[in-house]
CHARMM-style PDB file with segment names, atoms N, HN, CA, C and O in Angstrom:
ATOM      1  N   ARG     1      -4.629   4.061  -1.787  1.00  0.00      PROA
ATOM      2  CA  ARG     1      -4.762   3.537  -3.127  1.00  0.00      PROA
ATOM      3  C   ARG     1      -5.199   2.072  -3.141  1.00  0.00      PROA
ATOM      4  O   ARG     1      -5.638   1.565  -4.174  1.00  0.00      PROA
ATOM      5  N   PHE     2      -5.082   1.398  -2.008  1.00  0.00      PROA
ATOM      6  HN  PHE     2      -4.726   1.810  -1.169  1.00  0.00      PROA
ATOM      7  CA  PHE     2      -5.423  -0.016  -1.910  1.00  0.00      PROA
ATOM      8  C   PHE     2      -6.876  -0.264  -2.316  1.00  0.00      PROA
ATOM      9  O   PHE     2      -7.158  -1.164  -3.108  1.00  0.00      PROA
ATOM     10  N   ARG     3      -7.790   0.527  -1.776  1.00  0.00      PROA
ATOM     11  HN  ARG     3      -7.561   1.257  -1.133  1.00  0.00      PROA
ATOM     12  CA  ARG     3      -9.226   0.366  -2.076  1.00  0.00      PROA
ATOM     13  C   ARG     3      -9.484   0.509  -3.575  1.00  0.00      PROA
ATOM     14  O   ARG     3     -10.253  -0.263  -4.148  1.00  0.00      PROA
ATOM     15  N   GLU     4      -8.857   1.474  -4.198  1.00  0.00      PROA
ATOM     16  HN  GLU     4      -8.232   2.101  -3.733  1.00  0.00      PROA
ATOM     17  CA  GLU     4      -9.004   1.703  -5.633  1.00  0.00      PROA
ATOM     18  C   GLU     4      -8.522   0.492  -6.440  1.00  0.00      PROA
ATOM     19  O   GLU     4      -9.137   0.123  -7.441  1.00  0.00      PROA
ATOM     20  N   VAL     5      -7.433  -0.113  -6.006  1.00  0.00      PROA
ATOM     21  HN  VAL     5      -6.934   0.187  -5.193  1.00  0.00      PROA
ATOM     22  CA  VAL     5      -6.843  -1.247  -6.722  1.00  0.00      PROA
ATOM     23  C   VAL     5      -7.669  -2.519  -6.542  1.00  0.00      PROA
ATOM     24  O   VAL     5      -7.911  -3.236  -7.513  1.00  0.00      PROA
ATOM     25  N   VAL     6      -8.101  -2.807  -5.325  1.00  0.00      PROA
ATOM     26  HN  VAL     6      -7.904  -2.224  -4.536  1.00  0.00      PROA
ATOM     27  CA  VAL     6      -8.772  -4.087  -5.065  1.00  0.00      PROA
ATOM     28  C   VAL     6     -10.280  -4.040  -5.269  1.00  0.00      PROA
ATOM     29  O   VAL     6     -10.907  -5.085  -5.441  1.00  0.00      PROA
ATOM     30  N   GLY     7     -10.873  -2.858  -5.255  1.00  0.00      PROA
ATOM     31  HN  GLY     7     -10.364  -2.009  -5.116  1.00  0.00      PROA
ATOM     32  CA  GLY     7     -12.317  -2.733  -5.421  1.00  0.00      PROA
ATOM     33  C   GLY     7     -13.050  -2.765  -4.088  1.00  0.00      PROA
ATOM     34  O   GLY     7     -12.492  -3.155  -3.062  1.00  0.00      PROA
ATOM     35  N   GLU     8     -14.297  -2.352  -4.125  1.00  0.00      PROA
ATOM     36  HN  GLU     8     -14.750  -2.035  -4.959  1.00  0.00      PROA
ATOM     37  CA  GLU     8     -15.096  -2.195  -2.904  1.00  0.00      PROA
ATOM     38  C   GLU     8     -15.354  -3.508  -2.169  1.00  0.00      PROA
ATOM     39  O   GLU     8     -15.308  -3.545  -0.939  1.00  0.00      PROA
ATOM     40  N   ARG     9     -15.623  -4.578  -2.903  1.00  0.00      PROA
ATOM     41  HN  ARG     9     -15.660  -4.548  -3.902  1.00  0.00      PROA
ATOM     42  CA  ARG     9     -15.936  -5.871  -2.270  1.00  0.00      PROA
ATOM     43  C   ARG     9     -14.757  -6.376  -1.446  1.00  0.00      PROA
ATOM     44  O   ARG     9     -14.924  -6.777  -0.294  1.00  0.00      PROA
ATOM     45  N   VAL    10     -13.580  -6.356  -2.032  1.00  0.00      PROA
ATOM     46  HN  VAL    10     -13.445  -6.031  -2.968  1.00  0.00      PROA
ATOM     47  CA  VAL    10     -12.388  -6.809  -1.309  1.00  0.00      PROA
ATOM     48  C   VAL    10     -12.061  -5.822  -0.191  1.00  0.00      PROA
ATOM     49  O   VAL    10     -11.737  -6.238   0.922  1.00  0.00      PROA
ATOM     50  N   ALA    11     -12.139  -4.533  -0.468  1.00  0.00      PROA
ATOM     51  HN  ALA    11     -12.402  -4.195  -1.372  1.00  0.00      PROA
ATOM     52  CA  ALA    11     -11.805  -3.517   0.527  1.00  0.00      PROA
ATOM     53  C   ALA    11     -12.724  -3.582   1.748  1.00  0.00      PROA
ATOM     54  O   ALA    11     -12.330  -3.165   2.837  1.00  0.00      PROA
ATOM     55  N   ALA    12     -13.935  -4.095   1.582  1.00  0.00      PROA
ATOM     56  HN  ALA    12     -14.256  -4.434   0.697  1.00  0.00      PROA
ATOM     57  CA  ALA    12     -14.841  -4.254   2.716  1.00  0.00      PROA
ATOM     58  C   ALA    12     -14.371  -5.375   3.649  1.00  0.00      PROA
ATOM     59  O   ALA    12     -14.818  -5.460   4.793  1.00  0.00      PROA
ATOM     60  N   ASN    13     -13.476  -6.227   3.162  1.00  0.00      PROA
ATOM     61  HN  ASN    13     -13.113  -6.158   2.233  1.00  0.00      PROA
ATOM     62  CA  ASN    13     -13.011  -7.380   3.930  1.00  0.00      PROA
ATOM     63  C   ASN    13     -11.506  -7.395   4.156  1.00  0.00      PROA
ATOM     64  O   ASN    13     -10.975  -8.334   4.750  1.00  0.00      PROA
ATOM     65  N   ALA    14     -10.823  -6.370   3.691  1.00  0.00      PROA
ATOM     66  HN  ALA    14     -11.254  -5.607   3.209  1.00  0.00      PROA
ATOM     67  CA  ALA    14      -9.369  -6.302   3.834  1.00  0.00      PROA
ATOM     68  C   ALA    14      -8.929  -4.847   3.822  1.00  0.00      PROA
ATOM     69  O   ALA    14      -9.524  -4.017   3.135  1.00  0.00      PROA
ATOM     70  N   ARG    15      -7.888  -4.540   4.585  1.00  0.00      PROA
ATOM     71  HN  ARG    15      -7.405  -5.214   5.143  1.00  0.00      PROA
ATOM     72  CA  ARG    15      -7.350  -3.176   4.540  1.00  0.00      PROA
ATOM     73  C   ARG    15      -5.832  -3.227   4.667  1.00  0.00      PROA
ATOM     74  O   ARG    15      -5.274  -4.020   5.425  1.00  0.00      PROA
ATOM     75  N   ALA    16      -5.193  -2.366   3.909  1.00  0.00      PROA
ATOM     76  HN  ALA    16      -5.647  -1.722   3.293  1.00  0.00      PROA
ATOM     77  CA  ALA    16      -3.734  -2.271   3.956  1.00  0.00      PROA
ATOM     78  C   ALA    16      -3.333  -1.702   5.303  1.00  0.00      PROA
ATOM     79  O   ALA    16      -3.881  -0.691   5.743  1.00  0.00      PROA
ATOM     80  N   GLU    17      -2.377  -2.350   5.959  1.00  0.00      PROA
ATOM     81  HN  GLU    17      -1.932  -3.171   5.601  1.00  0.00      PROA
ATOM     82  CA  GLU    17      -1.905  -1.908   7.275  1.00  0.00      PROA
ATOM     83  C   GLU    17      -0.595  -1.140   7.174  1.00  0.00      PROA
ATOM     84  O   GLU    17      -0.454  -0.067   7.761  1.00  0.00      PROA
ATOM     85  N   ALA    18       0.371  -1.690   6.424  1.00  0.00      PROA
ATOM     86  HN  ALA    18       0.256  -2.561   5.947  1.00  0.00      PROA
ATOM     87  CA  ALA    18       1.691  -1.067   6.367  1.00  0.00      PROA
ATOM     88  C   ALA    18       2.484  -1.632   5.206  1.00  0.00      PROA
ATOM     89  O   ALA    18       2.201  -2.721   4.706  1.00  0.00      PROA
ATOM     90  N   VAL    19       3.486  -0.867   4.786  1.00  0.00      PROA
ATOM     91  HN  VAL    19       3.715   0.017   5.193  1.00  0.00      PROA
ATOM     92  CA  VAL    19       4.477  -1.343   3.828  1.00  0.00      PROA
ATOM     93  C   VAL    19       5.830  -1.182   4.507  1.00  0.00      PROA
ATOM     94  O   VAL    19       6.179  -0.093   4.961  1.00  0.00      PROA
ATOM     95  N   THR    20       6.587  -2.265   4.573  1.00  0.00      PROA
ATOM     96  HN  THR    20       6.304  -3.150   4.204  1.00  0.00      PROA
ATOM     97  CA  THR    20       7.902  -2.214   5.211  1.00  0.00      PROA
ATOM     98  C   THR    20       8.924  -1.598   4.261  1.00  0.00      PROA
ATOM     99  O   THR    20       8.671  -1.469   3.064  1.00  0.00      PROA
ATOM    100  N   ALA    21      10.070  -1.222   4.799  1.00  0.00      PROA
ATOM    101  HN  ALA    21      10.276  -1.327   5.772  1.00  0.00      PROA
ATOM    102  CA  ALA    21      11.131  -0.613   4.006  1.00  0.00      PROA
ATOM    103  C   ALA    21      11.624  -1.540   2.894  1.00  0.00      PROA
ATOM    104  O   ALA    21      12.099  -1.075   1.858  1.00  0.00      PROA
ATOM    105  N   ASP    22      11.511  -2.843   3.114  1.00  0.00      PROA
ATOM    106  HN  ASP    22      11.126  -3.220   3.956  1.00  0.00      PROA
ATOM    107  CA  ASP    22      11.971  -3.787   2.091  1.00  0.00      PROA
ATOM    108  C   ASP    22      10.850  -4.226   1.141  1.00  0.00      PROA
ATOM    109  O   ASP    22      11.022  -5.183   0.385  1.00  0.00      PROA
ATOM    110  N   GLY    23       9.698  -3.530   1.174  1.00  0.00      PROA
ATOM    111  HN  GLY    23       9.558  -2.753   1.788  1.00  0.00      PROA
ATOM    112  CA  GLY    23       8.664  -3.742   0.177  1.00  0.00      PROA
ATOM    113  C   GLY    23       7.625  -4.810   0.483  1.00  0.00      PROA
ATOM    114  O   GLY    23       7.040  -5.376  -0.441  1.00  0.00      PROA
ATOM    115  N   LEU    24       7.386  -5.092   1.730  1.00  0.00      PROA
ATOM    116  HN  LEU    24       7.861  -4.631   2.480  1.00  0.00      PROA
ATOM    117  CA  LEU    24       6.383  -6.072   2.120  1.00  0.00      PROA
ATOM    118  C   LEU    24       5.102  -5.334   2.536  1.00  0.00      PROA
ATOM    119  O   LEU    24       5.123  -4.508   3.449  1.00  0.00      PROA
ATOM    120  N   LEU    25       4.002  -5.638   1.865  1.00  0.00      PROA
ATOM    121  HN  LEU    25       3.985  -6.309   1.123  1.00  0.00      PROA
ATOM    122  CA  LEU    25       2.706  -5.031   2.173  1.00  0.00      PROA
ATOM    123  C   LEU    25       1.955  -5.944   3.127  1.00  0.00      PROA
ATOM    124  O   LEU    25       1.700  -7.106   2.808  1.00  0.00      PROA
ATOM    125  N   TRP    26       1.601  -5.424   4.296  1.00  0.00      PROA
ATOM    126  HN  TRP    26       1.808  -4.481   4.556  1.00  0.00      PROA
ATOM    127  CA  TRP    26       0.804  -6.168   5.277  1.00  0.00      PROA
ATOM    128  C   TRP    26      -0.648  -5.742   5.126  1.00  0.00      PROA
ATOM    129  O   TRP    26      -0.970  -4.554   5.143  1.00  0.00      PROA
ATOM    130  N   VAL    27      -1.523  -6.741   4.979  1.00  0.00      PROA
ATOM    131  HN  VAL    27      -1.261  -7.707   4.965  1.00  0.00      PROA
ATOM    132  CA  VAL    27      -2.950  -6.496   4.791  1.00  0.00      PROA
ATOM    133  C   VAL    27      -3.719  -7.242   5.872  1.00  0.00      PROA
ATOM    134  O   VAL    27      -3.524  -8.442   6.066  1.00  0.00      PROA
ATOM    135  N   ARG    28      -4.588  -6.533   6.571  1.00  0.00      PROA
ATOM    136  HN  ARG    28      -4.747  -5.559   6.413  1.00  0.00      PROA
ATOM    137  CA  ARG    28      -5.451  -7.163   7.575  1.00  0.00      PROA
ATOM    138  C   ARG    28      -6.734  -7.603   6.890  1.00  0.00      PROA
ATOM    139  O   ARG    28      -7.385  -6.813   6.206  1.00  0.00      PROA
ATOM    140  N   VAL    29      -7.098  -8.877   7.077  1.00  0.00      PROA
ATOM    141  HN  VAL    29      -6.569  -9.519   7.633  1.00  0.00      PROA
ATOM    142  CA  VAL    29      -8.274  -9.452   6.427  1.00  0.00      PROA
ATOM    143  C   VAL    29      -9.268  -9.972   7.457  1.00  0.00      PROA
ATOM    144  O   VAL    29      -8.913 -10.260   8.600  1.00  0.00      PROA
ATOM    145  N   ARG    30     -10.503 -10.084   7.034  1.00  0.00      PROA
ATOM    146  HN  ARG    30     -10.792  -9.850   6.106  1.00  0.00      PROA
ATOM    147  CA  ARG    30     -11.588 -10.501   7.930  1.00  0.00      PROA
ATOM    148  C   ARG    30     -11.480 -11.964   8.356  1.00  0.00      PROA
ATOM    149  O   ARG    30     -11.835 -12.299   9.487  1.00  0.00      PROA
ATOM    150  N   SER    31     -10.998 -12.841   7.474  1.00  0.00      PROA
ATOM    151  HN  SER    31     -10.709 -12.569   6.556  1.00  0.00      PROA
ATOM    152  CA  SER    31     -11.009 -14.273   7.778  1.00  0.00      PROA
ATOM    153  C   SER    31      -9.923 -15.000   6.976  1.00  0.00      PROA
ATOM    154  O   SER    31      -9.312 -14.434   6.068  1.00  0.00      PROA
ATOM    155  N   SER    32      -9.703 -16.253   7.331  1.00  0.00      PROA
ATOM    156  HN  SER    32     -10.199 -16.712   8.068  1.00  0.00      PROA
ATOM    157  CA  SER    32      -8.733 -17.076   6.603  1.00  0.00      PROA
ATOM    158  C   SER    32      -9.094 -17.244   5.126  1.00  0.00      PROA
ATOM    159  O   SER    32      -8.207 -17.190   4.275  1.00  0.00      PROA
ATOM    160  N   PRO    33     -10.378 -17.448   4.799  1.00  0.00      PROA
ATOM    161  CA  PRO    33     -10.703 -17.521   3.375  1.00  0.00      PROA
ATOM    162  C   PRO    33     -10.330 -16.241   2.611  1.00  0.00      PROA
ATOM    163  O   PRO    33      -9.916 -16.306   1.453  1.00  0.00      PROA
ATOM    164  N   TRP    34     -10.476 -15.087   3.258  1.00  0.00      PROA
ATOM    165  HN  TRP    34     -10.813 -15.034   4.198  1.00  0.00      PROA
ATOM    166  CA  TRP    34     -10.068 -13.842   2.606  1.00  0.00      PROA
ATOM    167  C   TRP    34      -8.552 -13.776   2.458  1.00  0.00      PROA
ATOM    168  O   TRP    34      -8.055 -13.232   1.472  1.00  0.00      PROA
ATOM    169  N   ALA    35      -7.821 -14.310   3.402  1.00  0.00      PROA
ATOM    170  HN  ALA    35      -8.224 -14.752   4.203  1.00  0.00      PROA
ATOM    171  CA  ALA    35      -6.360 -14.367   3.280  1.00  0.00      PROA
ATOM    172  C   ALA    35      -5.976 -15.213   2.075  1.00  0.00      PROA
ATOM    173  O   ALA    35      -5.087 -14.840   1.309  1.00  0.00      PROA
ATOM    174  N   ALA    36      -6.643 -16.348   1.906  1.00  0.00      PROA
ATOM    175  HN  ALA    36      -7.365 -16.650   2.528  1.00  0.00      PROA
ATOM    176  CA  ALA    36      -6.372 -17.213   0.757  1.00  0.00      PROA
ATOM    177  C   ALA    36      -6.718 -16.502  -0.549  1.00  0.00      PROA
ATOM    178  O   ALA    36      -5.972 -16.586  -1.525  1.00  0.00      PROA
ATOM    179  N   GLU    37      -7.836 -15.814  -0.562  1.00  0.00      PROA
ATOM    180  HN  GLU    37      -8.442 -15.746   0.231  1.00  0.00      PROA
ATOM    181  CA  GLU    37      -8.261 -15.081  -1.763  1.00  0.00      PROA
ATOM    182  C   GLU    37      -7.245 -14.005  -2.140  1.00  0.00      PROA
ATOM    183  O   GLU    37      -6.880 -13.877  -3.308  1.00  0.00      PROA
ATOM    184  N   LEU    38      -6.792 -13.237  -1.159  1.00  0.00      PROA
ATOM    185  HN  LEU    38      -7.089 -13.341  -0.209  1.00  0.00      PROA
ATOM    186  CA  LEU    38      -5.809 -12.197  -1.453  1.00  0.00      PROA
ATOM    187  C   LEU    38      -4.468 -12.783  -1.884  1.00  0.00      PROA
ATOM    188  O   LEU    38      -3.774 -12.191  -2.710  1.00  0.00      PROA
ATOM    189  N   SER    39      -4.102 -13.917  -1.345  1.00  0.00      PROA
ATOM    190  HN  SER    39      -4.666 -14.398  -0.674  1.00  0.00      PROA
ATOM    191  CA  SER    39      -2.876 -14.577  -1.786  1.00  0.00      PROA
ATOM    192  C   SER    39      -2.961 -14.931  -3.269  1.00  0.00      PROA
ATOM    193  O   SER    39      -1.989 -14.775  -4.007  1.00  0.00      PROA
ATOM    194  N   LEU    40      -4.120 -15.404  -3.698  1.00  0.00      PROA
ATOM    195  HN  LEU    40      -4.910 -15.531  -3.098  1.00  0.00      PROA
ATOM    196  CA  LEU    40      -4.314 -15.722  -5.113  1.00  0.00      PROA
ATOM    197  C   LEU    40      -4.315 -14.467  -5.988  1.00  0.00      PROA
ATOM    198  O   LEU    40      -3.864 -14.497  -7.133  1.00  0.00      PROA
ATOM    199  N   MET    41      -4.823 -13.373  -5.441  1.00  0.00      PROA
ATOM    200  HN  MET    41      -5.189 -13.348  -4.510  1.00  0.00      PROA
ATOM    201  CA  MET    41      -4.901 -12.112  -6.172  1.00  0.00      PROA
ATOM    202  C   MET    41      -3.600 -11.307  -6.112  1.00  0.00      PROA
ATOM    203  O   MET    41      -3.457 -10.321  -6.834  1.00  0.00      PROA
ATOM    204  N   ALA    42      -2.660 -11.707  -5.270  1.00  0.00      PROA
ATOM    205  HN  ALA    42      -2.777 -12.508  -4.683  1.00  0.00      PROA
ATOM    206  CA  ALA    42      -1.463 -10.916  -5.002  1.00  0.00      PROA
ATOM    207  C   ALA    42      -0.708 -10.460  -6.248  1.00  0.00      PROA
ATOM    208  O   ALA    42      -0.371  -9.279  -6.335  1.00  0.00      PROA
ATOM    209  N   PRO    43      -0.426 -11.327  -7.211  1.00  0.00      PROA
ATOM    210  CA  PRO    43       0.317 -10.844  -8.383  1.00  0.00      PROA
ATOM    211  C   PRO    43      -0.371  -9.673  -9.091  1.00  0.00      PROA
ATOM    212  O   PRO    43       0.285  -8.710  -9.490  1.00  0.00      PROA
ATOM    213  N   ARG    44      -1.688  -9.761  -9.244  1.00  0.00      PROA
ATOM    214  HN  ARG    44      -2.220 -10.543  -8.920  1.00  0.00      PROA
ATOM    215  CA  ARG    44      -2.433  -8.682  -9.900  1.00  0.00      PROA
ATOM    216  C   ARG    44      -2.462  -7.419  -9.035  1.00  0.00      PROA
ATOM    217  O   ARG    44      -2.299  -6.310  -9.546  1.00  0.00      PROA
ATOM    218  N   ILE    45      -2.670  -7.588  -7.730  1.00  0.00      PROA
ATOM    219  HN  ILE    45      -2.802  -8.489  -7.315  1.00  0.00      PROA
ATOM    220  CA  ILE    45      -2.695  -6.445  -6.818  1.00  0.00      PROA
ATOM    221  C   ILE    45      -1.348  -5.739  -6.821  1.00  0.00      PROA
ATOM    222  O   ILE    45      -1.285  -4.515  -6.936  1.00  0.00      PROA
ATOM    223  N   LEU    46      -0.272  -6.504  -6.696  1.00  0.00      PROA
ATOM    224  HN  LEU    46      -0.323  -7.498  -6.603  1.00  0.00      PROA
ATOM    225  CA  LEU    46       1.069  -5.912  -6.658  1.00  0.00      PROA
ATOM    226  C   LEU    46       1.400  -5.199  -7.965  1.00  0.00      PROA
ATOM    227  O   LEU    46       1.982  -4.114  -7.949  1.00  0.00      PROA
ATOM    228  N   ALA    47       1.037  -5.796  -9.085  1.00  0.00      PROA
ATOM    229  HN  ALA    47       0.564  -6.677  -9.098  1.00  0.00      PROA
ATOM    230  CA  ALA    47       1.297  -5.153 -10.375  1.00  0.00      PROA
ATOM    231  C   ALA    47       0.587  -3.808 -10.465  1.00  0.00      PROA
ATOM    232  O   ALA    47       1.170  -2.828 -10.931  1.00  0.00      PROA
ATOM    233  N   ARG    48      -0.650  -3.754 -10.029  1.00  0.00      PROA
ATOM    234  HN  ARG    48      -1.124  -4.550  -9.650  1.00  0.00      PROA
ATOM    235  CA  ARG    48      -1.404  -2.487 -10.088  1.00  0.00      PROA
ATOM    236  C   ARG    48      -0.882  -1.470  -9.087  1.00  0.00      PROA
ATOM    237  O   ARG    48      -0.816  -0.279  -9.394  1.00  0.00      PROA
ATOM    238  N   LEU    49      -0.506  -1.923  -7.883  1.00  0.00      PROA
ATOM    239  HN  LEU    49      -0.559  -2.890  -7.634  1.00  0.00      PROA
ATOM    240  CA  LEU    49       0.041  -0.991  -6.887  1.00  0.00      PROA
ATOM    241  C   LEU    49       1.382  -0.413  -7.327  1.00  0.00      PROA
ATOM    242  O   LEU    49       1.706   0.729  -7.003  1.00  0.00      PROA
ATOM    243  N   ASN    50       2.155  -1.199  -8.060  1.00  0.00      PROA
ATOM    244  HN  ASN    50       1.892  -2.127  -8.323  1.00  0.00      PROA
ATOM    245  CA  ASN    50       3.488  -0.760  -8.469  1.00  0.00      PROA
ATOM    246  C   ASN    50       3.508   0.088  -9.737  1.00  0.00      PROA
ATOM    247  O   ASN    50       4.553   0.629 -10.097  1.00  0.00      PROA
ATOM    248  N   GLN    51       2.384   0.210 -10.410  1.00  0.00      PROA
ATOM    249  HN  GLN    51       1.535  -0.230 -10.117  1.00  0.00      PROA
ATOM    250  CA  GLN    51       2.317   1.074 -11.578  1.00  0.00      PROA
ATOM    251  C   GLN    51       2.600   2.510 -11.169  1.00  0.00      PROA
ATOM    252  O   GLN    51       2.050   3.000 -10.182  1.00  0.00      PROA
ATOM    253  N   ASP    52       3.452   3.181 -11.922  1.00  0.00      PROA
ATOM    254  HN  ASP    52       3.898   2.783 -12.723  1.00  0.00      PROA
ATOM    255  CA  ASP    52       3.751   4.603 -11.679  1.00  0.00      PROA
ATOM    256  C   ASP    52       4.243   4.866 -10.264  1.00  0.00      PROA
ATOM    257  O   ASP    52       3.900   5.884  -9.663  1.00  0.00      PROA
ATOM    258  N   ARG    53       5.034   3.963  -9.737  1.00  0.00      PROA
ATOM    259  HN  ARG    53       5.312   3.135 -10.225  1.00  0.00      PROA
ATOM    260  CA  ARG    53       5.533   4.092  -8.358  1.00  0.00      PROA
ATOM    261  C   ARG    53       7.045   3.927  -8.371  1.00  0.00      PROA
ATOM    262  O   ARG    53       7.573   3.053  -9.058  1.00  0.00      PROA
ATOM    263  N   ASP    54       7.741   4.768  -7.611  1.00  0.00      PROA
ATOM    264  HN  ASP    54       7.311   5.478  -7.053  1.00  0.00      PROA
ATOM    265  CA  ASP    54       9.198   4.682  -7.538  1.00  0.00      PROA
ATOM    266  C   ASP    54       9.639   3.426  -6.796  1.00  0.00      PROA
ATOM    267  O   ASP    54      10.382   2.608  -7.338  1.00  0.00      PROA
ATOM    268  N   GLY    55       9.181   3.275  -5.554  1.00  0.00      PROA
ATOM    269  HN  GLY    55       8.578   3.940  -5.114  1.00  0.00      PROA
ATOM    270  CA  GLY    55       9.512   2.095  -4.777  1.00  0.00      PROA
ATOM    271  C   GLY    55       8.629   0.936  -5.199  1.00  0.00      PROA
ATOM    272  O   GLY    55       7.512   1.148  -5.671  1.00  0.00      PROA
ATOM    273  N   LYS    56       9.104  -0.264  -5.039  1.00  0.00      PROA
ATOM    274  HN  LYS    56      10.011  -0.437  -4.656  1.00  0.00      PROA
ATOM    275  CA  LYS    56       8.324  -1.428  -5.438  1.00  0.00      PROA
ATOM    276  C   LYS    56       7.870  -2.223  -4.225  1.00  0.00      PROA
ATOM    277  O   LYS    56       8.647  -2.477  -3.305  1.00  0.00      PROA
ATOM    278  N   ILE    57       6.608  -2.611  -4.236  1.00  0.00      PROA
ATOM    279  HN  ILE    57       5.976  -2.405  -4.983  1.00  0.00      PROA
ATOM    280  CA  ILE    57       6.083  -3.534  -3.240  1.00  0.00      PROA
ATOM    281  C   ILE    57       6.336  -4.919  -3.806  1.00  0.00      PROA
ATOM    282  O   ILE    57       5.860  -5.237  -4.896  1.00  0.00      PROA
ATOM    283  N   ARG    58       7.076  -5.745  -3.084  1.00  0.00      PROA
ATOM    284  HN  ARG    58       7.463  -5.486  -2.199  1.00  0.00      PROA
ATOM    285  CA  ARG    58       7.526  -7.022  -3.629  1.00  0.00      PROA
ATOM    286  C   ARG    58       6.661  -8.201  -3.220  1.00  0.00      PROA
ATOM    287  O   ARG    58       6.661  -9.230  -3.895  1.00  0.00      PROA
ATOM    288  N   ASP    59       5.913  -8.066  -2.107  1.00  0.00      PROA
ATOM    289  HN  ASP    59       5.913  -7.230  -1.559  1.00  0.00      PROA
ATOM    290  CA  ASP    59       5.105  -9.195  -1.653  1.00  0.00      PROA
ATOM    291  C   ASP    59       3.980  -8.693  -0.765  1.00  0.00      PROA
ATOM    292  O   ASP    59       4.016  -7.568  -0.267  1.00  0.00      PROA
ATOM    293  N   LEU    60       2.989  -9.537  -0.574  1.00  0.00      PROA
ATOM    294  HN  LEU    60       2.960 -10.451  -0.979  1.00  0.00      PROA
ATOM    295  CA  LEU    60       1.816  -9.219   0.231  1.00  0.00      PROA
ATOM    296  C   LEU    60       1.650 -10.322   1.270  1.00  0.00      PROA
ATOM    297  O   LEU    60       1.712 -11.508   0.947  1.00  0.00      PROA
ATOM    298  N   ARG    61       1.439  -9.920   2.510  1.00  0.00      PROA
ATOM    299  HN  ARG    61       1.389  -8.957   2.772  1.00  0.00      PROA
ATOM    300  CA  ARG    61       1.196 -10.870   3.606  1.00  0.00      PROA
ATOM    301  C   ARG    61      -0.076 -10.459   4.332  1.00  0.00      PROA
ATOM    302  O   ARG    61      -0.374  -9.272   4.462  1.00  0.00      PROA
ATOM    303  N   CYS    62      -0.818 -11.447   4.803  1.00  0.00      PROA
ATOM    304  HN  CYS    62      -0.576 -12.411   4.698  1.00  0.00      PROA
ATOM    305  CA  CYS    62      -2.094 -11.190   5.461  1.00  0.00      PROA
ATOM    306  C   CYS    62      -2.034 -11.454   6.959  1.00  0.00      PROA
ATOM    307  O   CYS    62      -1.346 -12.360   7.430  1.00  0.00      PROA
ATOM    308  N   ILE    63      -2.775 -10.635   7.684  1.00  0.00      PROA
ATOM    309  HN  ILE    63      -3.334  -9.900   7.301  1.00  0.00      PROA
ATOM    310  CA  ILE    63      -3.008 -10.800   9.123  1.00  0.00      PROA
ATOM    311  C   ILE    63      -4.522 -11.014   9.251  1.00  0.00      PROA
ATOM    312  O   ILE    63      -5.313 -10.181   8.808  1.00  0.00      PROA
ATOM    313  N   VAL    64      -4.911 -12.130   9.855  1.00  0.00      PROA
ATOM    314  HN  VAL    64      -4.269 -12.807  10.214  1.00  0.00      PROA
ATOM    315  CA  VAL    64      -6.342 -12.446   9.974  1.00  0.00      PROA
ATOM    316  C   VAL    64      -6.907 -11.806  11.232  1.00  0.00      PROA
ATOM    317  O   VAL    64      -6.322 -11.903  12.311  1.00  0.00      PROA
ATOM    318  N   GLY    65      -8.057 -11.149  11.077  1.00  0.00      PROA
ATOM    319  HN  GLY    65      -8.532 -11.070  10.201  1.00  0.00      PROA
ATOM    320  CA  GLY    65      -8.764 -10.564  12.202  1.00  0.00      PROA
ATOM    321  C   GLY    65      -8.929  -9.069  12.058  1.00  0.00      PROA
ATOM    322  O   GLY    65      -7.955  -8.318  12.105  1.00  0.00      PROA
ATOM    323  N   MET    66     -10.172  -8.637  11.881  1.00  0.00      PROA
ATOM    324  HN  MET    66     -10.964  -9.247  11.843  1.00  0.00      PROA
ATOM    325  CA  MET    66     -10.470  -7.211  11.754  1.00  0.00      PROA
ATOM    326  C   MET    66     -11.431  -6.799  12.858  1.00  0.00      PROA
ATOM    327  O   MET    66     -12.353  -7.537  13.204  1.00  0.00      PROA
ATOM    328  N   ASN    67     -11.204  -5.622  13.399  1.00  0.00      PROA
ATOM    329  HN  ASN    67     -10.455  -5.023  13.118  1.00  0.00      PROA
ATOM    330  CA  ASN    67     -12.172  -5.007  14.325  1.00  0.00      PROA
ATOM    331  C   ASN    67     -13.188  -4.248  13.492  1.00  0.00      PROA
ATOM    332  O   ASN    67     -12.833  -3.612  12.500  1.00  0.00      PROA
ATOM    333  N   GLU    68     -14.409  -4.311  13.878  1.00  0.00      PROA
ATOM    334  HN  GLU    68     -14.697  -4.828  14.685  1.00  0.00      PROA
ATOM    335  CA  GLU    68     -15.475  -3.612  13.130  1.00  0.00      PROA
ATOM    336  C   GLU    68     -15.369  -2.142  13.313  1.00  0.00      PROA
ATOM    337  OT1 GLU    68     -16.175  -1.392  12.762  1.00  0.00      PROA
TER     338      GLU     68
END
């Protein structure tokens, strides 16, 4: 659902890796600027991901570095 929420442009530079039991979403991003961009977008991303969902994702953290 991550790609649907963030759109194709962001999804081309970031991918959801995991959600921990305590609601932390780990996202792998292409570069530090993308990490900063996703941090700014986090409230909107989390709100959309949590719509119609039982468990809540409470925060988003980025890991820099993607393999092609």
